[in-house]
N, C-alpha and C positions, 0 to 999 in steps of 0.2 A: 927485458921488456914486461915480463909477467909480475915481477916483484916491483916494478915501478907503477904498474896499474893498480895493483893490489894495494899500495900504499895510499894513493891519492883519496878513496873514499874514507880511510881511516882519519887523515888530516880533516876532512870535511866534517865527520861526525864530532870529531873532539872541538871543533870551532862551533858547531851547533850547541854541543854540551854546556861550553863556556857562556853560551850566549843566553839559552833558554832557561827560563826559571826551573827549580828542582820540583819534584812532586810535592814537597812540603807546601808549596805556595798555593798549587791547585787544589790540595786537600783543604788549606785553610780558607780558600774561597767558597767552599762548599760547607765550611763549619765541621771538617773533619781533622782529626790528627793522622799524618802518616808517618811510619817509621819502620824499623828493621832491627833484627836481633844483631848485636855486635859480639865479635869473636876478641878473647882476650889470648896472647897480649898484641893481636895483630893491630888493635885499634891504636895502640902506642907505637907499634914499630914500623907500620906501613902509611906512609904519609898520603898515598893516593887513596888508599882506604878510608882514612880519616876524612879527606877532602870529601869524597863521596858521600859520607854521611853528612857532613856538614851542610852540603849542597842539597841534599835530597830529603832529609829527614827532620821533621819536628818533634820527634818522640824516638826514644831509643830504649831498647831491652837487653841486658846482658844475657848472653846466649848460656853460660854455663856457671859463671863465678859466685852467683848469690845462691844456687843450689844447696842443699843442706850439706853434703859431703864436701865440695870445694870451700865452702864459707867458714864450715867448723871442722876441720881435719882431726883433730882431737879434743877430747872432753875439755871445754871453756876454752879452749885455744881458737880465736877467730881471726881469718885471712881476709882483710878489708881492703888490701891496698889496690887489687884489680876494680872492685866496684867503686871504691873512692876516686880513682881516676876516671871511670866513666861517669861518674856524678859530676866532677870538675868539668869533663868535656862537655857535657850537657849545659852547664851553666854558662862556660864560654860560648857557646854556640845557640844559645837562646832555643833550648830543646827540653822537652819534658824526658823523664825517665819513669820507666816501669820496672816494679821487681818481681823477679822470678826465680825460684818459687819458695814459699817458706816451708809447705808441706808436701811431700811427693813420698811414692813408696819406691823410687829408682834414685840412683845417685844420693842414697841415704849416707848418713855418718858410716865412715869405715869400721867404726868402733861400736856400732849398735849393737852388734849380736853379743858382744862380749860384757857389755856395760848397761845396757838398757832392759828393763824387766817391768812386770805388771807393778811394782812397788815404786818405782822411780820414774816412769815413762812420762807421767804427766807433769813433773817438775823439769825433767828435760826439755820437752817439748816448750812448755811456757817460757823457760829461760832463753831457750834459742829464739823464739819469736820476738820476746821483749828486746832482746840484745840486737839481733839483725834489724828488725823494722825500727827499732828505736834509734839505731844509730843514723838512719836517714830520714828520721822525723822532719816533716815539712818539706822534704825535697823530691818525693815520689808522687807522681801523678796518681799511680795505682801499684797494687801488688797483687799477683797470682797468689792467693793465700793458701788454697788447696787446689792440688792439680791431679785430675784423672783417678777422682775416687769412685767412679760409677763403671761398672762392669757386669751387666747382667748376666753374662755367661758364667760368673761364678755361683749363681743359683741361689743368692739370698733374695728373699721376698722384696727387700727394698730397694734391690739393684746395685747394693754398694760393693766395690771391689774388696775382696779378701786382702789386706795387707798388715804388715806388722802393726801399724797404727790401731787398726779396726782390731785385731786381736788381744791387743794390751789394752786398749781403752774403750772399745765399743764405739758405737756409731757417734757418740757425742765427741768424738776427737774433732770432729770437723766444725761444731759450733764452738768449742773450745779455741781453736785456731782462729777464727775469725775475731771472737771477742777479744783475745790477747792482741791481736794484730791491730785491733780499733784503739784498744789501750795504749798500743807503742805508738801509733801514728793516726790520730784521730781525723786528719785531713785527707789521708789517701783514699781513693775509691778502691775497694776491697771486692776482689774478682774471684769466683770460681772458675776454673779453665779446664777444657776436655776437648776431646778429639773423637772421630769417628761418628759424624752427626749430620754428614753432608748429603749423603745418598739416599735414593729411595730403594732401600732394601729393606727386608724383615728384621734383619739384625740391628740396623742403626736405627729403625722406628723405634724398636723395644729401648735402645739405649736413650733416644730423644725422650721417651715418655719416662723413663728414670731420671734422667737429668731434672726434667720439669718436677718431678714427685720431690727431688731433694731441695731445689730452689724455693718450691712452694712451701716446704716444710721449713727451712731456715727463715724465710719471710713471715711465716706464720707465729714463729716463736721470737719476732723482734730481733734476730741476729742481725748485726751490722753487716750486711753484704749490700754492695751497690752496683755490681756489674756481672755479666756472664762473658767469658772468654771463649770465643769458638775458633779452635786451633786452625782448621781448613788446610790440613796436609793433603792437597789433591793430587790426583794421578789422571795422566791424560786417558789411559785405558779404561780405568773404573768410572771415568766422568759421564761415560754413557749412561750411567745411573743416577745422574743429576737431574731433579726436577725443579724449577725456580717456585713452583707454588708449595712444594713441600718445604723448602728451606723457608721461604716467607712467612708459612703458617708458623712454623716452629719459632722464628723469631718474634713473630705478635704475640704468642704465648709467653715467651720471655719477658719481652716488654709489658705486656699486661700484669707483671708482678712489679712493675715499677723500677725495672733494672735496666740499666744500659748495657749495650752489647758491644764487646771490641773483637774484631777479626784478629787473633793474637799471632798466629803461626802460619801465615799464608805462603804456600809454594806449591809447584806442580811438577812431579816427578815425569821425566821424558823417557823413561827406560826403553818403552816399547814403539816409539816412534823411529822414523828413519835417520839415516845418518846426515841426509842433507840438511845443510844449516837453515837455509831459507825455509823449508818446508817445515822444520821442526820449531822454529820460532815462531811461525805463524800459527801453528796448531796449540802451542803453549800461551801464546797472546789470547787466542779464542777463549781458551778455558778461563784465563784471570778475567776477560772482559764479560763473559757470560756469567760467572759466579758473582762478581762483584756488582754488576749491573742488577741482579736480582736482590743482593744482599744491602743494597743501599736504598733500595725502595723503603726500607724499614726506619723511620727517623730515630729509632734509638740506636742505631750502630753509629758510634760516636768515633771509632778509631780504626784504621787498618793497617796493620804490622806484617811485612813478608818476614819469612824465618832465615834471615841473611838478605844480602842487599846485591851481592855480586857472585857470579858463578865460580869466581876464583876461590871462594871459602863458602861452602854449603855442606852441610850433614848428608846430602843426598849424593854426593860424590862417593861416599863409601857406602851407605845405605842402599842406594838404588843404582848402582853400577852398571852401565850401559853393555850389553853382550859384545859390541865390537870394540869395547875400551875407549871409545872418543867421549871426550869431556861431556859432562851434563850440562844442559843449557836451560836452566830451571827457574832464575831469578830476574829481577828487572835489567841488571847490569850484566855485561857479559866479564870474562876473566881480565879484560884490559880496561874495565870500568866504564865501557861504552853502553850508552842506551840502546835496548833492544826494543823488539815489537811488543814484547810484554811491557816495557815501561811505557810505551805509547798507549797501549790498552788501558792501564791504568789511569793515565792522564787524561784519556777519553771518557771514562767512567767518571771520575771525579768532576769533570766539566760539565757532564751531563746530569750529575747527581742532584736528586731534589734538596735545596738548602736546609739546613739544620742549624739549631743554635750550637756554638762550639761547647 
C-alpha cells in the first residue's frame, strides 16, 4: 500500500512535466536565456537527460570538455568530438551554446609543466585560442575567455591571481586572450567569468572591487570584452550573508561599463540542511528565488545558467557531500528528472522579471 501511494504523485508530476512549458519558454518571455551545464558523455548516452535539456534549456554550456586539458590533451592534439556533439545537439534543438573556458589556471594542459616556458607560452596560448574558438566560429553565443583570474588574497596590488599564465606572460595575458578570441570568433560575446562575489563579507567585497578594476581596465584599453559572468555557486548556510542591495549595486557598476551580465554557474549547496526532503527543497527554492529576484532587477542580466540541470549529475554530489550520506538536492530537477520547488521558484522569478530585450 505504501509503495502504491508513493507512486501516484510521481505519475502526476510526470504528466504535469509533459504538459507545462520548460523554463526556456518562461525565460524567453522575459527576454532571457535559461540553460545549464551539460555533462559528457551523459548527454549522448542518457536519453532522459538529453530530453530534459531539450525541454528546459535554450542555451547549453559544456561542463568540462572545452577546458584546456580535456580539449588539448597533448601538444597540438585536440579532442573536439564531445563539444562537436554538443554543438550539433544545440542546433537540432534550437538552443544557443556557450564555450567554457579558453584560459584557466585549473584543468590546464597535462603537459604544461614540461612543454611551456616564458619563451613559448604566448605562442601556445594564441594557437590554443585560435584553434578552439575558431572551430566554433559563428556557432557560439558566448565564450568564457578568461576564468577566475582575480584573487586578492594572493597579495598583488591589482588583485590578480598568481597563475602560471601570469608568471610566464604577466598581466597582459588577459588582454591577449580576449584579442585572440575576438580574432577567432568576432560574433561571440566574450566574457570574463568569476566566483565568490555574492555575499556581504569583507573578503568578497575586496574581490568585487578587484573584478571591477579589471573590467574597467579592459574597457579603457578597448579590449573586446562584452559580458561579465557571475558564477553564483551559492550555499544555503552562507546565504545568511546575502544582501540584495549589495548584489544590485555591484551589477549596476558592471552594467555601467557597457557590459552584459550572465549568471553562469548557479547552484545551491544543501550540505547543512536537514534530511527531510520537503523542508530541504523549500529552503533551496527560497535561495534560488531570493537571489534571482534581486539579480534580475538589473536589465543588463541577459542569461541564467545553472551548473547542471538534475541532481543525478552534479559536481556538488562529490564536493559537498551531506554528512548523513543522503543524495544532494541542489538543482531544478531531481534524480528522476522531475521538477522540484527550485524549478518552480525559477519559473516564478522569470514570470515576474522586468522585461528586457533578448
